[in-house]
C-alpha angles and dihedrals in degrees: 000000000000119000093246090054091051091048088052089053090049088059087063093050098260106165094188091059090048090051090051093053089047091053094047097052113017094095094053089042094053091044090056094044091049093054091053100039100032087196108096094214093051089049091052091050092051092052091047090051091051094053090045086056089053092046096048098039114016090159089078089077109085112193090199091067098051148300122323091239091059093046093049092048090052091052090046088049093052093046093049092049088048090051092052091048092050091049092049089049093050090048092053091047092051092055107113115243091241091060092046091055093044088054089055093047097044112081116245114278118236110283098028090111089056090052091050091049091047089055091052091049091050089054091050092051091051089053092047092049087052091061092055122102111263094249093052095043089053096056091045091050096049095043102040105026096026095042094226123151116239090254089053090048089053091050093047095048099036088233122133115261093241090056091050090053094048092047090049092050092048093047094049090048092049092045089054090056093044095048090050090051095045095045089049091054100259098135090183094062089184099122116088101211094195092062105015087230123137117237 
């Protein structure tokens, strides 16, 4: 059965259909979550939460907007990122106050300025990604954050390999322009300096 048909059965509470979808995509889902979380337990939790989302609200999947595999990997990606953020927040809260004070008193170690700059750059990259069209952002997220090859991205999204390559090329070119604008203080980032066209 097609994925969309199985999802339709899940909406009726069909456990066998849910199990079939789990068998089809759980390995890919865990692989993606593990790349993001690193920690295997966090990755397992992220995958479990993604499948719980499917079970509790299968109507969130819209076949008109793309394949089920792409939708699920997007949910897994979000859950994995959330898991990492929660873990980092808990770790910060568990740091004793004395350690916190000592960190403020001790001068920065060599390289800490590079770490701070890297954090700023990561934020700029997130802003730039948010300005990409959805189809371009999808292939970039799967390829660069998910670690998938272009062939795997094509299989996950159900898009021809040639289209994946052209979207990736267009996305990278657009990101280069956006990042240059953002890093130079142009918050709008709407002008493409290579063509002078407004996007």
